Backbone and ligand atoms as CSV (ligand in chain L), in Angstrom:
chain,resi,resn,atom,element,x,y,z
A,1,MET,N,N,104.551,97.068,118.252
A,1,MET,CA,C,103.117,96.995,118.499
A,1,MET,C,C,102.873,96.506,119.926
A,2,SER,N,N,101.975,97.145,120.622
A,2,SER,CA,C,101.733,96.773,122.005
A,2,SER,C,C,100.796,95.567,122.088
A,3,ALA,N,N,100.806,94.921,123.251
A,3,ALA,CA,C,99.899,93.792,123.468
A,3,ALA,C,C,98.451,94.244,123.340
A,4,GLU,N,N,98.195,95.464,123.830
A,4,GLU,CA,C,96.836,96.006,123.751
A,4,GLU,C,C,96.364,96.094,122.299
A,5,GLU,N,N,97.265,96.536,121.423
A,5,GLU,CA,C,96.904,96.641,120.016
A,5,GLU,C,C,96.588,95.264,119.436
A,6,ASN,N,N,97.376,94.239,119.824
A,6,ASN,CA,C,97.131,92.900,119.312
A,6,ASN,C,C,95.741,92.405,119.677
A,7,ILE,N,N,95.337,92.678,120.901
A,7,ILE,CA,C,94.023,92.227,121.352
A,7,ILE,C,C,92.926,92.926,120.560
A,8,GLU,N,N,93.149,94.213,120.287
A,8,GLU,CA,C,92.101,94.999,119.647
A,8,GLU,C,C,92.007,94.746,118.144
A,9,GLU,N,N,93.045,94.197,117.573
A,9,GLU,CA,C,93.016,94.015,116.131
A,9,GLU,C,C,92.330,92.707,115.764
A,10,SER,N,N,91.831,92.672,114.562
A,10,SER,CA,C,91.256,91.449,114.035
A,10,SER,C,C,91.629,91.422,112.563
A,11,PRO,N,N,91.358,90.318,111.883
A,11,PRO,CA,C,91.696,90.299,110.445
A,11,PRO,C,C,90.986,91.399,109.679
A,12,GLU,N,N,89.906,91.901,110.229
A,12,GLU,CA,C,89.125,92.902,109.490
A,12,GLU,C,C,89.516,94.325,109.809
A,13,ARG,N,N,90.105,94.528,110.983
A,13,ARG,CA,C,90.369,95.918,111.354
A,13,ARG,C,C,91.702,96.031,112.080
A,14,TYR,N,N,92.314,97.201,111.917
A,14,TYR,CA,C,93.652,97.428,112.467
A,14,TYR,C,C,93.644,98.711,113.289
A,15,PHE,N,N,94.161,98.575,114.484
A,15,PHE,CA,C,94.144,99.697,115.421
A,15,PHE,C,C,95.085,100.806,114.952
A,16,ILE,N,N,94.589,102.027,114.924
A,16,ILE,CA,C,95.406,103.186,114.542
A,16,ILE,C,C,95.784,103.991,115.775
A,17,GLY,N,N,94.816,104.226,116.649
A,17,GLY,CA,C,95.119,104.986,117.858
A,17,GLY,C,C,93.847,105.378,118.571
A,18,LYS,N,N,94.029,105.991,119.708
A,18,LYS,CA,C,92.881,106.531,120.434
A,18,LYS,C,C,92.286,107.681,119.611
A,19,LYS,N,N,90.980,107.759,119.594
A,19,LYS,CA,C,90.310,108.782,118.775
A,19,LYS,C,C,90.836,110.181,119.097
A,20,GLU,N,N,90.921,110.495,120.382
A,20,GLU,CA,C,91.362,111.841,120.758
A,20,GLU,C,C,92.791,112.116,120.289
A,21,ASP,N,N,93.636,111.091,120.316
A,21,ASP,CA,C,95.026,111.265,119.857
A,21,ASP,C,C,95.073,111.508,118.345
A,22,VAL,N,N,94.231,110.766,117.618
A,22,VAL,CA,C,94.216,110.934,116.149
A,22,VAL,C,C,93.680,112.322,115.795
A,23,ILE,N,N,92.645,112.746,116.521
A,23,ILE,CA,C,92.081,114.085,116.276
A,23,ILE,C,C,93.155,115.150,116.524
A,24,GLN,N,N,93.876,114.980,117.603
A,24,GLN,CA,C,94.906,115.973,117.936
A,24,GLN,C,C,96.043,115.972,116.903
A,25,ALA,N,N,96.432,114.789,116.475
A,25,ALA,CA,C,97.543,114.684,115.516
A,25,ALA,C,C,97.124,115.133,114.111
A,26,LYS,N,N,95.846,114.954,113.779
A,26,LYS,CA,C,95.265,115.256,112.457
A,26,LYS,C,C,95.737,114.292,111.359
A,27,ARG,N,N,96.977,113.862,111.403
A,27,ARG,CA,C,97.492,112.890,110.426
A,27,ARG,C,C,98.253,111.814,111.195
A,28,VAL,N,N,97.970,110.571,110.886
A,28,VAL,CA,C,98.705,109.461,111.506
A,28,VAL,C,C,99.103,108.490,110.407
A,29,SER,N,N,100.382,108.211,110.306
A,29,SER,CA,C,100.872,107.209,109.363
A,29,SER,C,C,101.192,105.953,110.136
A,30,LYS,N,N,100.800,104.822,109.564
A,30,LYS,CA,C,101.037,103.568,110.265
A,30,LYS,C,C,101.177,102.445,109.244
A,31,PHE,N,N,102.037,101.492,109.570
A,31,PHE,CA,C,102.210,100.310,108.723
A,31,PHE,C,C,101.280,99.238,109.253
A,32,VAL,N,N,100.261,98.901,108.502
A,32,VAL,CA,C,99.304,97.883,108.938
A,32,VAL,C,C,99.036,96.899,107.808
A,33,ASN,N,N,99.026,95.635,108.167
A,33,ASN,CA,C,98.702,94.573,107.214
A,33,ASN,C,C,99.523,94.701,105.920
A,34,GLY,N,N,100.793,95.044,106.066
A,34,GLY,CA,C,101.682,95.114,104.900
A,34,GLY,C,C,101.568,96.384,104.087
A,35,ARG,N,N,100.850,97.385,104.592
A,35,ARG,CA,C,100.713,98.629,103.824
A,35,ARG,C,C,101.031,99.831,104.693
A,36,ASP,N,N,101.565,100.857,104.048
A,36,ASP,CA,C,101.741,102.155,104.703
A,36,ASP,C,C,100.442,102.928,104.502
A,37,ILE,N,N,99.789,103.217,105.611
A,37,ILE,CA,C,98.466,103.849,105.572
A,37,ILE,C,C,98.555,105.238,106.203
A,38,LEU,N,N,97.812,106.153,105.630
A,38,LEU,CA,C,97.701,107.490,106.206
A,38,LEU,C,C,96.258,107.705,106.647
A,39,VAL,N,N,96.081,108.018,107.923
A,39,VAL,CA,C,94.749,108.357,108.431
A,39,VAL,C,C,94.724,109.866,108.657
A,40,ILE,N,N,93.673,110.476,108.164
A,40,ILE,CA,C,93.543,111.939,108.218
A,40,ILE,C,C,92.271,112.292,108.986
A,41,TYR,N,N,92.410,113.259,109.872
A,41,TYR,CA,C,91.218,113.837,110.508
A,41,TYR,C,C,91.081,115.251,109.980
A,42,HIS,N,N,89.929,115.541,109.366
A,42,HIS,CA,C,89.733,116.876,108.788
A,42,HIS,C,C,88.269,117.284,108.936
A,43,GLU,N,N,88.059,118.418,109.574
A,43,GLU,CA,C,86.724,118.998,109.761
A,43,GLU,C,C,85.711,117.966,110.244
A,44,GLY,N,N,86.084,117.244,111.293
A,44,GLY,CA,C,85.139,116.328,111.937
A,44,GLY,C,C,85.022,114.958,111.313
A,45,LYS,N,N,85.800,114.685,110.265
A,45,LYS,CA,C,85.703,113.368,109.610
A,45,LYS,C,C,87.069,112.712,109.515
A,46,PHE,N,N,87.042,111.393,109.506
A,46,PHE,CA,C,88.264,110.607,109.334
A,46,PHE,C,C,88.304,110.032,107.919
A,47,TYR,N,N,89.508,109.961,107.382
A,47,TYR,CA,C,89.727,109.356,106.066
A,47,TYR,C,C,90.978,108.490,106.168
A,48,ALA,N,N,91.072,107.491,105.317
A,48,ALA,CA,C,92.291,106.677,105.286
A,48,ALA,C,C,92.615,106.323,103.844
A,49,MET,N,N,93.874,106.363,103.522
A,49,MET,CA,C,94.318,106.011,102.178
A,49,MET,C,C,95.754,105.508,102.232
A,50,ASP,N,N,96.202,104.900,101.134
A,50,ASP,CA,C,97.611,104.530,101.043
A,50,ASP,C,C,98.448,105.792,101.251
A,51,ALA,N,N,99.539,105.636,101.988
A,51,ALA,CA,C,100.330,106.807,102.366
A,51,ALA,C,C,101.196,107.345,101.228
A,52,HIS,N,N,101.467,106.500,100.211
A,52,HIS,CA,C,102.318,106.930,99.099
A,52,HIS,C,C,101.456,107.299,97.896
A,53,CYS,N,N,101.705,108.448,97.356
A,53,CYS,CA,C,100.955,108.957,96.201
A,53,CYS,C,C,101.096,108.038,94.991
A,54,TYR,N,N,100.000,107.887,94.276
A,54,TYR,CA,C,99.979,106.984,93.111
A,54,TYR,C,C,100.909,107.449,91.980
A,55,HIS,N,N,101.259,108.731,91.957
A,55,HIS,CA,C,102.039,109.242,90.832
A,55,HIS,C,C,103.471,108.732,90.850
A,56,ALA,N,N,104.163,108.964,91.965
A,56,ALA,CA,C,105.566,108.550,92.024
A,56,ALA,C,C,105.981,108.181,93.444
A,57,GLY,N,N,105.004,107.876,94.262
A,57,GLY,CA,C,105.320,107.377,95.606
A,57,GLY,C,C,105.579,108.446,96.659
A,58,GLY,N,N,105.334,109.711,96.332
A,58,GLY,CA,C,105.542,110.777,97.322
A,58,GLY,C,C,104.690,110.540,98.562
A,59,LEU,N,N,105.221,110.964,99.698
A,59,LEU,CA,C,104.457,110.795,100.937
A,59,LEU,C,C,103.385,111.876,101.035
A,60,LEU,N,N,102.161,111.444,101.242
A,60,LEU,CA,C,101.033,112.384,101.281
A,60,LEU,C,C,100.854,113.038,102.640
A,61,GLU,N,N,101.555,112.560,103.637
A,61,GLU,CA,C,101.300,112.974,105.030
A,61,GLU,C,C,101.254,114.493,105.210
A,62,ASN,N,N,102.107,115.224,104.527
A,62,ASN,CA,C,102.149,116.674,104.708
A,62,ASN,C,C,101.429,117.445,103.606
A,63,GLY,N,N,100.600,116.739,102.843
A,63,GLY,CA,C,99.869,117.418,101.770
A,63,GLY,C,C,98.787,118.333,102.309
A,64,ASP,N,N,98.595,119.454,101.620
A,64,ASP,CA,C,97.501,120.359,101.994
A,64,ASP,C,C,96.171,119.722,101.630
A,65,ILE,N,N,95.148,120.078,102.373
A,65,ILE,CA,C,93.805,119.628,102.033
A,65,ILE,C,C,93.033,120.828,101.522
A,66,GLU,N,N,92.452,120.663,100.343
A,66,GLU,CA,C,91.713,121.754,99.706
A,66,GLU,C,C,90.405,121.213,99.148
A,67,GLU,N,N,89.412,122.092,99.090
A,67,GLU,CA,C,88.175,121.697,98.428
A,67,GLU,C,C,88.294,122.095,96.963
A,68,LEU,N,N,88.255,121.101,96.083
A,68,LEU,CA,C,88.411,121.332,94.650
A,68,LEU,C,C,87.283,120.620,93.926
A,69,ASN,N,N,86.629,121.313,93.038
A,69,ASN,CA,C,85.503,120.731,92.307
A,69,ASN,C,C,84.473,120.124,93.276
A,70,ASN,N,N,84.255,120.818,94.386
A,70,ASN,CA,C,83.293,120.399,95.426
A,70,ASN,C,C,83.681,119.110,96.136
A,71,LYS,N,N,84.946,118.741,96.088
A,71,LYS,CA,C,85.401,117.541,96.792
A,71,LYS,C,C,86.635,117.879,97.602
A,72,LEU,N,N,86.710,117.311,98.804
A,72,LEU,CA,C,87.916,117.505,99.602
A,72,LEU,C,C,89.029,116.661,99.015
A,73,CYS,N,N,90.172,117.298,98.802
A,73,CYS,CA,C,91.303,116.616,98.168
A,73,CYS,C,C,92.556,116.832,98.994
A,74,ILE,N,N,93.458,115.866,98.906
A,74,ILE,CA,C,94.799,116.094,99.426
A,74,ILE,C,C,95.681,116.411,98.221
A,75,VAL,N,N,96.534,117.403,98.401
A,75,VAL,CA,C,97.425,117.821,97.315
A,75,VAL,C,C,98.809,117.273,97.642
A,76,CYS,N,N,99.279,116.375,96.803
A,76,CYS,CA,C,100.568,115.738,97.084
A,76,CYS,C,C,101.684,116.785,97.104
A,77,PRO,N,N,102.502,116.797,98.142
A,77,PRO,CA,C,103.572,117.800,98.211
A,77,PRO,C,C,104.619,117.649,97.105
A,78,SER,N,N,104.749,116.472,96.529
A,78,SER,CA,C,105.836,116.256,95.559
A,78,SER,C,C,105.606,116.970,94.231
A,79,HIS,N,N,104.464,116.712,93.584
A,79,HIS,CA,C,104.209,117.320,92.269
A,79,HIS,C,C,102.805,117.893,92.159
A,80,LYS,N,N,102.154,118.038,93.314
A,80,LYS,CA,C,100.850,118.728,93.399
A,80,LYS,C,C,99.683,117.984,92.753
A,81,TYR,N,N,99.802,116.692,92.576
A,81,TYR,CA,C,98.636,115.938,92.110
A,81,TYR,C,C,97.541,116.021,93.173
A,82,LYS,N,N,96.303,116.042,92.706
A,82,LYS,CA,C,95.164,116.178,93.613
A,82,LYS,C,C,94.403,114.864,93.683
A,83,ILE,N,N,94.121,114.450,94.920
A,83,ILE,CA,C,93.463,113.159,95.142
A,83,ILE,C,C,92.298,113.378,96.090
A,84,THR,N,N,91.108,112.935,95.704
A,84,THR,CA,C,89.963,113.123,96.598
A,84,THR,C,C,90.125,112.222,97.823
A,85,LEU,N,N,89.785,112.784,98.976
A,85,LEU,CA,C,89.983,112.045,100.226
A,85,LEU,C,C,89.042,110.848,100.329
A,86,ALA,N,N,87.819,111.024,99.908
A,86,ALA,CA,C,86.818,109.979,100.131
A,86,ALA,C,C,86.944,108.819,99.147
A,87,GLU,N,N,87.330,109.133,97.895
A,87,GLU,CA,C,87.307,108.080,96.866
A,87,GLU,C,C,88.679,107.669,96.361
A,88,GLY,N,N,89.684,108.543,96.526
A,88,GLY,CA,C,91.000,108.259,95.939
A,88,GLY,C,C,91.040,108.559,94.449
A,89,GLU,N,N,90.174,109.458,94.032
A,89,GLU,CA,C,90.094,109.822,92.609
A,89,GLU,C,C,91.160,110.874,92.289
A,90,GLY,N,N,91.844,110.688,91.193
A,90,GLY,CA,C,92.786,111.703,90.735
A,90,GLY,C,C,92.030,112.722,89.913
A,91,ILE,N,N,92.162,113.996,90.259
A,91,ILE,CA,C,91.479,115.016,89.463
A,91,ILE,C,C,92.501,116.071,89.008
A,92,TYR,N,N,92.178,116.711,87.906
A,92,TYR,CA,C,93.075,117.758,87.394
A,92,TYR,C,C,92.241,118.791,86.646
A,93,LYS,N,N,92.799,119.970,86.537
A,93,LYS,CA,C,92.111,121.060,85.850
A,93,LYS,C,C,92.841,121.338,84.545
A,94,ALA,N,N,92.069,121.473,83.495
A,94,ALA,CA,C,92.684,121.740,82.198
A,94,ALA,C,C,91.702,122.474,81.307
A,95,SER,N,N,92.242,123.102,80.289
A,95,SER,CA,C,91.383,123.735,79.294
A,95,SER,C,C,91.801,123.252,77.910
A,96,ASN,N,N,90.877,123.325,76.998
A,96,ASN,CA,C,91.143,122.873,75.635
A,96,ASN,C,C,91.675,124.054,74.819
A,97,PRO,N,N,92.957,124.012,74.439
A,97,PRO,CA,C,93.529,125.160,73.714
A,97,PRO,C,C,92.894,125.383,72.351
A,98,LYS,N,N,92.149,124.384,71.861
A,98,LYS,CA,C,91.500,124.546,70.553
A,98,LYS,C,C,90.211,125.350,70.653
A,99,GLU,N,N,89.704,125.507,71.899
A,99,GLU,CA,C,88.495,126.320,72.062
A,99,GLU,C,C,88.846,127.793,71.871
A,100,LYS,N,N,87.885,128.557,71.412
A,100,LYS,CA,C,88.126,129.973,71.156
A,100,LYS,C,C,88.462,130.717,72.452
A,101,ASN,N,N,87.652,130.517,73.464
A,101,ASN,CA,C,87.907,131.116,74.781
A,101,ASN,C,C,88.022,129.996,75.814
A,102,PRO,N,N,89.177,129.360,75.870
A,102,PRO,CA,C,89.285,128.178,76.739
A,102,PRO,C,C,89.019,128.506,78.201
A,103,ILE,N,N,88.147,127.718,78.785
A,103,ILE,CA,C,87.838,127.868,80.216
A,103,ILE,C,C,88.302,126.595,80.911
A,104,PRO,N,N,89.173,126.743,81.914
A,104,PRO,CA,C,89.648,125.535,82.601
A,104,PRO,C,C,88.504,124.799,83.300
A,105,LYS,N,N,88.513,123.481,83.184
A,105,LYS,CA,C,87.496,122.636,83.826
A,105,LYS,C,C,88.210,121.508,84.565
A,106,TRP,N,N,87.467,120.938,85.522
A,106,TRP,CA,C,88.002,119.796,86.254
A,106,TRP,C,C,87.695,118.509,85.508
A,107,PHE,N,N,88.667,117.628,85.507
A,107,PHE,CA,C,88.513,116.308,84.893
A,107,PHE,C,C,88.948,115.243,85.897
A,108,SER,N,N,88.422,114.046,85.681
A,108,SER,CA,C,88.770,112.920,86.555
A,108,SER,C,C,89.662,111.942,85.809
A,109,LYS,N,N,90.632,111.414,86.524
A,109,LYS,CA,C,91.461,110.333,85.978
A,109,LYS,C,C,90.946,108.980,86.453
A,110,GLY,N,N,89.886,109.001,87.258
A,110,GLY,CA,C,89.392,107.757,87.852
A,110,GLY,C,C,90.074,107.496,89.186
A,111,ILE,N,N,89.780,106.350,89.753
A,111,ILE,CA,C,90.330,106.001,91.064
A,111,ILE,C,C,91.795,105.609,90.896
A,112,LYS,N,N,92.656,106.347,91.565
A,112,LYS,CA,C,94.100,106.122,91.438
A,112,LYS,C,C,94.744,105.744,92.774
A,113,GLN,N,N,94.116,106.161,93.847
A,113,GLN,CA,C,94.680,105.964,95.183
A,113,GLN,C,C,93.760,105.031,95.965
A,114,ARG,N,N,94.331,103.994,96.567
A,114,ARG,CA,C,93.472,103.071,97.334
A,114,ARG,C,C,93.092,103.722,98.654
A,115,VAL,N,N,91.793,103.785,98.899
A,115,VAL,CA,C,91.303,104.338,100.165
A,115,VAL,C,C,90.758,103.213,101.026
A,116,HIS,N,N,90.819,103.409,102.308
A,116,HIS,CA,C,90.403,102.397,103.276
A,116,HIS,C,C,89.296,102.983,104.147
A,117,THR,N,N,88.662,102.107,104.911
A,117,THR,CA,C,87.527,102.533,105.734
A,117,THR,C,C,87.989,102.775,107.163
A,118,VAL,N,N,87.587,103.903,107.714
A,118,VAL,CA,C,87.919,104.210,109.107
A,118,VAL,C,C,86.729,103.835,109.985
A,119,LEU,N,N,87.012,103.127,111.064
A,119,LEU,CA,C,85.976,102.708,112.010
A,119,LEU,C,C,86.273,103.317,113.368
A,120,GLU,N,N,85.238,103.801,114.022
A,120,GLU,CA,C,85.350,104.271,115.412
A,120,GLU,C,C,84.697,103.231,116.298
A,121,VAL,N,N,85.459,102.687,117.210
A,121,VAL,CA,C,84.919,101.674,118.122
A,121,VAL,C,C,85.350,102.027,119.538
A,122,GLY,N,N,84.380,102.402,120.354
A,122,GLY,CA,C,84.658,102.648,121.766
A,122,GLY,C,C,85.794,103.623,122.018
A,123,GLY,N,N,85.821,104.703,121.269
A,123,GLY,CA,C,86.853,105.716,121.495
A,123,GLY,C,C,88.180,105.416,120.823
A,124,ASP,N,N,88.228,104.343,120.033
A,124,ASP,CA,C,89.438,104.009,119.287
A,124,ASP,C,C,89.171,104.119,117.787
A,125,ILE,N,N,90.241,104.344,117.066
A,125,ILE,CA,C,90.147,104.420,115.606
A,125,ILE,C,C,90.832,103.202,115.000
A,126,PHE,N,N,90.119,102.547,114.100
A,126,PHE,CA,C,90.638,101.382,113.377
A,126,PHE,C,C,90.529,101.654,111.880
A,127,VAL,N,N,91.322,100.915,111.124
A,127,VAL,CA,C,91.175,100.958,109.675
A,127,VAL,C,C,90.818,99.557,109.194
A,128,LYS,N,N,89.817,99.527,108.347
A,128,LYS,CA,C,89.460,98.290,107.646
A,128,LYS,C,C,90.023,98.425,106.240
A,129,MET,N,N,90.838,97.468,105.852
A,129,MET,CA,C,91.540,97.594,104.580
A,129,MET,C,C,90.570,97.494,103.397
A,130,SER,N,N,90.900,98.228,102.371
A,130,SER,CA,C,90.107,98.218,101.142
A,130,SER,C,C,90.003,96.799,100.591
A,131,GLU,N,N,88.818,96.447,100.127
A,131,GLU,CA,C,88.622,95.135,99.495
A,131,GLU,C,C,88.339,95.294,98.005
A,132,VAL,N,N,88.588,96.487,97.502
A,132,VAL,CA,C,88.369,96.709,96.070
A,132,VAL,C,C,89.336,95.818,95.292
A,133,ARG,N,N,88.777,95.024,94.395
A,133,ARG,CA,C,89.599,94.090,93.624
A,133,ARG,C,C,90.301,94.810,92.474
A,134,GLY,N,N,91.340,94.171,91.996
A,134,GLY,CA,C,92.042,94.720,90.840
A,134,GLY,C,C,93.107,95.708,91.276
A,135,TRP,N,N,93.853,96.130,90.305
A,135,TRP,CA,C,95.012,96.991,90.522
A,135,TRP,C,C,94.589,98.442,90.614
A,136,ILE,N,N,95.037,99.116,91.655
A,136,ILE,CA,C,94.869,100.565,91.764
A,136,ILE,C,C,96.284,101.118,91.805
A,137,GLU,N,N,96.525,102.200,91.112
A,137,GLU,CA,C,97.917,102.624,90.896
A,137,GLU,C,C,98.746,102.782,92.164
A,138,SER,N,N,98.120,103.219,93.255
A,138,SER,CA,C,98.921,103.376,94.483
A,138,SER,C,C,99.401,102.032,95.029
A,139,ASP,N,N,98.841,100.916,94.537
A,139,ASP,CA,C,99.272,99.592,95.015
A,139,ASP,C,C,100.765,99.367,94.773
A,140,TYR,N,N,101.260,99.923,93.679
A,140,TYR,CA,C,102.677,99.677,93.348
A,140,TYR,C,C,103.600,100.106,94.496
A,141,TYR,N,N,103.250,101.192,95.155
A,141,TYR,CA,C,104.139,101.737,96.195
A,141,TYR,C,C,103.977,101.016,97.535
A,142,GLN,N,N,103.241,99.924,97.494
A,142,GLN,CA,C,103.092,99.078,98.682
A,142,GLN,C,C,103.739,97.713,98.447
A,143,THR,N,N,104.436,97.578,97.342
A,143,THR,CA,C,105.017,96.272,97.007
A,143,THR,C,C,106.447,96.153,97.531
A,144,GLU,N,N,106.875,94.905,97.687
A,144,GLU,CA,C,108.267,94.637,98.078
A,144,GLU,C,C,109.212,95.190,97.023
A,145,LYS,N,N,108.819,95.065,95.763
A,145,LYS,CA,C,109.657,95.547,94.656
A,145,LYS,C,C,109.967,97.031,94.856
A,146,TYR,N,N,108.923,97.816,95.146
A,146,TYR,CA,C,109.130,99.249,95.346
A,146,TYR,C,C,109.995,99.500,96.576
A,147,ARG,N,N,109.730,98.767,97.649
A,147,ARG,CA,C,110.497,99.004,98.879
A,147,ARG,C,C,111.978,98.700,98.659
A,148,GLN,N,N,112.243,97.664,97.875
A,148,GLN,CA,C,113.648,97.326,97.586
A,148,GLN,C,C,114.290,98.398,96.709
A,149,GLU,N,N,113.553,98.862,95.712
A,149,GLU,CA,C,114.081,99.927,94.842
A,149,GLU,C,C,114.398,101.176,95.659
A,150,LYS,N,N,113.494,101.507,96.558
A,150,LYS,CA,C,113.663,102.711,97.378
A,150,LYS,C,C,114.868,102.563,98.314
A,151,ALA,N,N,115.035,101.352,98.838
A,151,ALA,CA,C,116.140,101.111,99.770
A,151,ALA,C,C,117.488,101.243,99.069
A,152,MET,N,N,117.512,100.966,97.747
A,152,MET,CA,C,118.778,101.029,96.992
A,152,MET,C,C,119.132,102.451,96.573
A,153,CYS,N,N,118.172,103.372,96.648
A,153,CYS,CA,C,118.444,104.770,96.230
A,153,CYS,C,C,119.288,105.503,97.261
L,1,FES,FE1,FE,102.624,112.780,94.264
L,1,FES,FE2,FE,104.149,113.163,92.156
L,1,FES,S1,S,104.499,111.816,93.783
L,1,FES,S2,S,102.351,114.178,92.691
């Protein structure tokens, strides 16, 4: 971490990069405040979420972004779970086989991925960490326990 980054950071926000650099990169992964964070630039907007998928810890960095059920989602490259960019909601499509003519519909699993707030300050991009209380499934992949398990594989 550079001295410049230290000056720009505060307990509330963490420097990710220059806005133009983040826009050009489209995806930036960074370890901030003890978490692996993924910042995404897509169609003029910034999003931030835990970098490891809530399902099994897959890295979301190379996931496709698709509009599904009228929401922008990242599709995890590992097993194709869909996560809304803005809320971290897990969504899936299914049909009821007991229906006579089953029509697939979208369903929500609720918030599964912790999302963070992106701030633009003077041409720089910062992330303000989520303050949502309680356990969100992606939290597991930010723990020391998980990092140790992964290191042993
Ligand atoms: Fe992301 Fe399985 S790890 S879908």
